[in-house]
C-alpha positions in Angstrom: -120.6 -18.9 -32.9 -121.5 -22.3 -31.3 -119.4 -23.6 -28.5 -118.3 -27.2 -28.5 -118.3 -29.0 -25.2 -115.2 -31.0 -24.3 -114.9 -33.3 -21.3 -111.4 -34.2 -20.0 -110.0 -36.1 -17.0 -106.9 -34.9 -15.1 -105.4 -36.3 -12.0 -103.5 -34.8 -9.1 -100.4 -36.8 -8.1 -97.9 -36.3 -5.3 -97.2 -37.4 -1.7 -99.6 -36.9 1.2 -100.0 -33.4 2.6 -98.4 -31.6 -0.4 -101.6 -29.6 -0.9 -103.3 -31.4 -3.8 -106.8 -31.1 -2.3 -106.3 -27.5 -1.3 -105.1 -26.6 -4.8 -108.3 -28.2 -6.2 -110.4 -26.2 -3.8 -108.6 -22.9 -4.7 -109.1 -23.6 -8.4 -112.7 -24.8 -8.3 -114.3 -22.5 -5.6 -111.5 -20.0 -4.9 -111.4 -20.9 -1.2 -108.6 -22.1 1.1 -108.5 -24.3 4.1 -105.4 -25.3 6.0 -107.2 -28.4 7.5 -105.4 -31.6 6.4 -107.7 -34.3 5.4 -106.1 -37.5 4.1 -107.6 -38.6 0.8 -108.8 -42.2 0.8 -109.5 -43.8 -2.5 -110.6 -41.2 -5.0 -112.5 -38.0 -5.1 -113.6 -36.4 -8.3 -114.4 -32.6 -8.6 -115.9 -31.0 -11.6 -114.9 -27.6 -13.0 -116.4 -25.9 -16.1 -114.2 -23.5 -18.0 -113.5 -22.0 -21.4 -110.3 -22.7 -23.3 -108.7 -21.6 -26.5 -108.2 -18.2 -28.2 -110.8 -15.5 -28.0 -112.0 -16.1 -31.6 -112.4 -19.9 -31.0 -113.4 -20.4 -27.4 -114.6 -23.9 -26.4 -116.5 -25.1 -23.3 -114.7 -27.7 -21.2 -115.8 -29.8 -18.3 -112.7 -30.7 -16.4 -113.0 -33.7 -14.1 -110.2 -33.4 -11.5 -109.3 -36.7 -9.7 -107.8 -36.5 -6.3 -106.4 -39.8 -5.1 -104.6 -41.3 -2.1 -101.1 -39.8 -1.8 -99.7 -42.5 0.5 -96.8 -44.3 -1.3 -97.1 -48.0 -1.3 -100.7 -48.2 -2.5 -99.7 -48.4 -6.2 -102.4 -50.8 -7.3 -105.2 -48.7 -5.7 -103.7 -45.6 -7.3 -103.3 -47.3 -10.7 -107.1 -47.9 -10.8 -107.6 -44.1 -11.1 -105.3 -43.7 -14.2 -107.8 -45.2 -16.6 -109.1 -42.6 -19.0 -106.7 -39.9 -17.7 -105.9 -37.1 -20.2 -103.2 -35.4 -18.1 -101.7 -35.0 -14.6 -100.6 -32.3 -12.2 -97.5 -33.5 -10.4 -97.4 -31.7 -7.0 -94.4 -31.4 -4.6 -94.2 -29.4 -1.3 -91.5 -26.7 -1.5 -90.8 -27.1 2.2 -90.1 -30.9 1.8 -87.4 -31.9 -0.7 -88.4 -35.6 -0.3 -91.7 -34.9 -2.0 -89.9 -33.7 -5.1 -87.7 -36.8 -5.0 -91.0 -38.9 -4.8 -92.3 -37.2 -8.0 -89.2 -38.4 -9.9 -88.8 -41.9 -8.3 -92.4 -42.9 -7.6 -95.1 -40.9 -9.3 -93.6 -40.4 -12.8 -92.6 -44.1 -13.2 -96.0 -45.3 -11.9 -97.9 -43.1 -14.4 -95.6 -44.0 -17.3 -96.0 -47.7 -16.6 -99.8 -47.7 -16.3 -101.0 -44.8 -18.4 -98.1 -44.1 -20.7 -96.7 -40.7 -21.6 -99.7 -38.5 -20.7 -99.2 -34.7 -20.6 -97.9 -33.5 -17.2 -97.4 -30.2 -15.5 -95.2 -29.9 -12.4 -96.0 -27.8 -9.4 -94.0 -26.7 -6.4 -96.7 -25.9 -3.9 -96.7 -23.7 -0.8 -94.7 -20.9 -2.4 -96.0 -18.6 0.4 -93.7 -20.4 2.8 -90.6 -18.7 1.3 -88.4 -19.0 4.4 -89.0 -22.7 4.7 -88.4 -23.7 1.1 -85.9 -26.6 0.5 -85.9 -26.3 -3.3 -87.0 -24.0 -6.1 -88.2 -23.7 -9.7 -84.9 -24.8 -11.2 -85.1 -28.1 -9.3 -88.7 -28.7 -10.5 -87.6 -28.0 -14.1 -84.8 -30.5 -13.7 -87.3 -33.2 -12.7 -89.6 -32.2 -15.6 -86.8 -32.4 -18.1 -86.0 -36.0 -17.0 -89.6 -37.1 -17.8 -90.2 -38.5 -21.2 -93.9 -37.7 -21.0 -93.7 -34.0 -20.7 -90.2 -32.4 -20.4 -90.8 -28.7 -21.2 -89.6 -26.6 -18.3 -92.0 -23.8 -19.2 -94.8 -25.9 -17.8 -93.5 -25.8 -14.2 -95.1 -23.5 -11.7 -94.6 -22.3 -8.1 -98.1 -22.3 -6.6 -99.8 -21.4 -3.4 -103.2 -22.7 -2.5 -103.2 -20.0 0.3 -102.6 -17.0 -1.9 -103.8 -18.5 -5.2 -100.4 -17.8 -6.9 -100.3 -19.5 -10.4 -103.1 -22.0 -9.5 -105.4 -20.8 -12.2 -102.6 -20.7 -14.7 -101.4 -24.2 -14.0 -104.9 -25.8 -14.3 -105.8 -23.7 -17.3 -102.5 -24.6 -19.0 -103.1 -28.3 -18.6 -106.7 -28.0 -19.7 -105.5 -26.3 -22.9 -102.9 -29.0 -23.5 -105.2 -32.0 -23.0 -108.1 -30.6 -25.1 -106.9 -32.7 -28.1 -105.3 -35.6 -26.1 -106.8 -39.0 -26.2 -105.8 -41.5 -23.5 -104.0 -44.8 -24.3 -106.5 -47.5 -25.3 -104.9 -50.1 -23.1 -103.0 -49.7 -19.9 -100.9 -52.1 -17.9 -102.3 -52.7 -14.4 -100.9 -56.2 -14.3 -100.8 -57.8 -10.9 -101.9 -61.0 -9.2 -103.9 -60.7 -6.0 -102.5 -64.0 -4.8 -98.9 -63.4 -5.8 -97.1 -63.8 -2.5 -94.0 -62.0 -3.9 -96.1 -58.8 -4.1 -96.9 -58.9 -0.4 -94.1 -57.6 1.8 -96.0 -55.4 4.3 -99.5 -54.8 5.7 -99.7 -51.8 3.4 -99.3 -54.2 0.5 -102.1 -56.4 1.9 -104.5 -53.4 2.3 -103.5 -52.1 -1.1 -104.4 -55.4 -2.8 -107.6 -55.7 -0.9 -108.8 -52.2 -1.7 -107.9 -52.7 -5.4 -109.7 -56.1 -5.6 -112.8 -54.8 -3.8 -112.9 -51.7 -6.0 -112.6 -53.7 -9.3 -115.5 -55.9 -8.3 -117.6 -52.9 -7.1 -117.4 -51.1 -10.4 -114.3 -49.0 -10.0 -112.4 -47.0 -7.4 -114.6 -43.9 -7.8 -117.8 -45.9 -6.9 -116.1 -48.0 -4.2 -114.4 -45.1 -2.3 -117.4 -44.1 -0.1 -117.8 -47.7 1.0 -114.1 -48.2 1.6 -113.8 -45.0 3.6 -116.7 -46.0 5.9 -115.4 -49.6 6.4 -111.9 -48.3 7.1 -113.3 -46.0 9.8 -115.4 -48.6 11.6 -112.4 -51.1 11.3 -110.1 -48.4 12.7 -107.7 -49.0 9.8 -105.1 -46.3 9.2 -103.5 -46.2 5.7 -100.2 -44.9 7.0 -99.8 -47.6 9.7 -102.3 -50.5 9.3 -102.4 -52.9 12.2 -103.1 -56.6 11.9 -106.2 -56.4 14.0 -107.7 -53.6 11.9 -106.8 -55.3 8.7 -108.6 -58.5 9.7 -111.6 -56.4 10.7 -111.5 -54.6 7.4 -111.6 -58.0 5.5 -114.6 -59.2 7.6 -116.5 -55.9 7.1 -115.9 -55.9 3.4 -117.3 -59.5 3.3 -120.5 -58.2 5.1 -120.9 -55.5 2.5 -120.5 -58.0 -0.3 -123.2 -60.3 1.2 -125.7 -57.7 0.1 -125.0 -58.1 -3.6 -122.9 -61.2 -4.2 -123.6 -64.9 -3.7 -122.4 -66.6 -0.5 -120.0 -68.6 -2.5 -118.3 -65.6 -4.1 -118.2 -63.7 -0.8 -116.5 -66.7 0.9 -114.0 -67.0 -2.0 -113.2 -63.3 -1.7 -112.8 -63.4 2.0 -110.5 -66.5 1.7 -108.2 -65.0 -0.8 -107.9 -61.7 1.2 -107.1 -63.7 4.3 -104.6 -65.7 2.3 -102.9 -62.4 1.5 -102.7 -61.6 5.2 -101.2 -65.0 5.7 -98.5 -64.3 3.2 -97.5 -61.3 5.2 -97.5 -63.0 8.6 -95.5 -65.9 7.2 -92.6 -63.5 6.5 -92.5 -62.1 10.0 
């Protein structure tokens, strides 16, 4: 029997520090680390597996996208939704607000940009039983409110530390998305120079990252450059300062000088500084 190779993209969504990166590590290499490393931009990990019944097994390459979990960077996050076949929505069982975010932020963002893609819902850190602030029934209630994928049987309590239900959750989604085709067109409508969209320095940084990534060939390709420029600019996603944001704008302009005309570089720098001006005008 010949095996047919299938390639699918799934995305990990949820607030920062809920354990998305640790879940990927447990699933892909069966290892665990409790070191928290904030995801900046996008990281894609590949996992090969077999799906389907024993008499009709198929090879699959699962591309797992891990993106920035900081709320407020919706345009940068939206760039990663293109071509997605499914999503794992992750909440931290010890922080009820992370489940609230799944319902109020992550699900609406996915539905607006990618449409009703298949979703599976995870309550992570099940090993911290004594610290849990919600349970499986609460996760099922959120899933049932989602028009994309409301079946409560596709909710799991997981632990990246012990491995509980991690394999099952990823494998379940892989089996669901094997025949799913992403929406041909998605709404990522926004205007880089729309002053009404700029209400904080996070909004400024979000727009700048999205704009640079689009011109660089996509968020996946731009992420290493963005991470380095953020580091040397001393720019923090959670609390960007004005000084660091201005450095970031200048450093991105220096990078673009290597592959864009001086005219385009200056135009890009001007519109990003104009964004910064919109923010400072409101202070």
